[in-house]
Backbone as CSV, one residue per row, in Angstrom:
resi,resn,N_x,N_y,N_z,CA_x,CA_y,CA_z,C_x,C_y,C_z
1,MET,-19.219,5.960,-20.737,-18.776,4.797,-20.632,-19.399,4.205,-19.496
2,ASP,-19.334,2.628,-19.571,-19.754,1.949,-18.586,-19.007,2.123,-17.154
3,ILE,-19.400,2.075,-16.064,-18.451,2.394,-14.884,-17.692,1.136,-15.107
4,LEU,-17.794,-0.326,-15.164,-16.966,-1.256,-15.062,-16.099,-1.085,-16.503
5,VAL,-15.833,-0.212,-17.363,-14.594,-0.120,-18.159,-14.033,1.021,-17.406
6,ILE,-14.381,1.819,-16.930,-13.567,3.001,-16.266,-12.775,2.389,-15.298
7,ILE,-13.231,1.521,-14.288,-12.707,1.037,-13.292,-11.699,0.128,-13.646
8,ASN,-11.876,-0.941,-14.957,-10.608,-1.579,-15.475,-9.501,-0.873,-16.169
9,ALA,-10.049,0.687,-16.605,-8.668,1.384,-17.444,-7.842,2.066,-15.845
10,ILE,-8.572,2.104,-15.002,-7.825,2.868,-13.879,-6.822,1.878,-13.280
11,PHE,-7.584,0.570,-12.976,-6.570,-0.625,-12.389,-5.846,-1.360,-13.301
12,THR,-5.671,-1.056,-14.795,-4.544,-1.119,-15.797,-3.673,-0.239,-15.504
13,VAL,-3.894,1.151,-15.455,-2.953,2.244,-15.158,-2.382,1.823,-13.822
14,LEU,-2.720,1.713,-13.067,-2.225,1.401,-11.723,-1.149,0.372,-11.620
15,THR,-2.020,-0.838,-12.443,-1.147,-2.189,-12.365,0.596,-1.552,-12.737
16,TYR,0.334,-0.988,-14.359,1.385,-0.621,-14.915,2.515,0.404,-14.173
17,ALA,1.911,1.243,-13.763,2.667,2.285,-12.773,3.482,1.531,-11.109
18,THR,2.429,0.872,-10.788,3.236,-0.239,-9.620,4.413,-0.992,-10.444
19,ALA,4.264,-1.430,-11.568,5.294,-2.379,-12.412,6.467,-1.557,-12.581
20,LEU,6.344,-0.309,-12.935,7.590,0.681,-13.371,8.329,1.181,-12.265
21,PHE,7.282,1.290,-11.029,7.864,1.889,-9.831,9.173,0.892,-9.145
22,PHE,8.347,-0.559,-9.359,9.497,-1.538,-8.967,10.367,-1.568,-10.094
23,LEU,10.438,-1.368,-11.343,11.563,-1.703,-12.045,12.577,-0.415,-11.872
24,ILE,11.885,0.805,-11.656,13.040,1.541,-11.584,13.620,1.345,-10.075
25,ALA,13.243,0.912,-9.302,13.718,0.657,-8.115,14.931,-0.847,-8.508
26,ILE,14.721,-1.781,-8.642,15.535,-2.660,-9.269,16.772,-2.100,-9.853
27,VAL,16.295,-1.498,-10.826,17.294,-0.834,-11.767,18.410,-0.194,-10.941
28,ARG,17.824,0.748,-10.401,18.846,1.501,-9.409,19.504,0.695,-8.358
29,ALA,19.050,-0.581,-7.855,19.991,-1.038,-7.042,20.883,-1.760,-8.374
30,PHE,20.470,-2.202,-9.264,21.711,-3.180,-10.248,22.569,-2.030,-10.736
31,ILE,22.248,-0.959,-10.678,23.851,0.229,-11.107,24.183,0.325,-9.812
32,ARG,23.859,0.420,-9.014,24.776,0.602,-7.632,25.577,-0.677,-7.212
33,THR,25.052,-1.857,-7.658,25.697,-3.224,-6.708,26.607,-3.427,-7.717
34,LYS,27.914,-3.937,-6.697,29.342,-4.125,-7.423,29.324,-5.710,-7.459
35,ASN,28.451,-6.291,-6.700,28.873,-7.725,-7.102,28.103,-8.289,-8.172
36,VAL,28.597,-8.927,-8.857,28.264,-9.819,-10.098,27.193,-10.635,-9.803
37,GLN,27.398,-11.267,-8.714,26.187,-12.040,-8.876,24.742,-11.808,-8.183
38,ASN,24.543,-10.382,-7.572,23.610,-9.845,-7.198,23.263,-9.309,-8.335
39,ALA,24.425,-8.667,-9.231,23.682,-8.286,-10.772,22.999,-9.066,-11.241
40,LEU,23.232,-10.339,-11.438,22.740,-11.121,-12.350,21.298,-11.477,-11.592
41,VAL,21.280,-11.576,-10.451,20.025,-12.060,-9.894,18.904,-10.598,-10.034
42,TYR,19.714,-9.221,-9.844,18.662,-8.336,-10.488,18.018,-8.351,-11.797
43,CYS,18.967,-8.702,-12.930,18.471,-8.822,-14.167,17.630,-9.988,-14.308
44,ILE,17.546,-10.996,-14.103,16.661,-11.960,-13.600,14.980,-11.505,-12.825
45,ILE,15.300,-10.634,-11.999,14.376,-9.969,-11.677,13.584,-8.910,-12.169
46,MET,13.983,-8.544,-13.099,13.696,-7.299,-13.757,12.750,-7.982,-14.642
47,VAL,12.835,-8.968,-15.186,12.450,-9.946,-16.870,10.827,-9.538,-16.631
48,PRO,10.274,-10.327,-15.961,8.644,-10.126,-15.390,8.486,-8.605,-15.554
49,PHE,8.997,-7.779,-14.905,8.476,-6.199,-14.999,8.545,-5.513,-16.222
50,VAL,9.804,-5.688,-17.040,9.860,-5.318,-18.947,8.850,-5.855,-19.365
51,LEU,8.533,-7.194,-19.149,7.481,-7.986,-20.372,6.016,-6.984,-19.844
52,ARG,6.110,-6.943,-18.268,4.600,-6.519,-18.033,4.390,-5.204,-18.706
53,LEU,5.412,-4.225,-18.692,5.608,-2.968,-19.389,5.160,-3.071,-20.839
54,LEU,5.885,-4.080,-21.540,5.662,-4.187,-22.943,4.508,-5.184,-23.457
55,ARG,3.742,-5.032,-22.432,2.179,-5.956,-22.390,2.476,-7.069,-23.041
56,LEU,3.657,-8.019,-22.815,3.812,-9.307,-23.253,3.341,-10.393,-22.295
57,LYS,3.221,-10.078,-21.222,2.676,-11.383,-20.028,1.957,-10.323,-19.160
């Protein structure tokens, strides 16, 4: 394999791992919150991370 293909694959995996890490942290905060306004903010913040993991964005 070409070295650039390997670097691209590693970068892609690291990007998805980072998105998953932050999504898990946001979901944990969403579950723990009692404030409805904070819950809505967490839902809005989760959207780009979910889209990234579904490879839609």
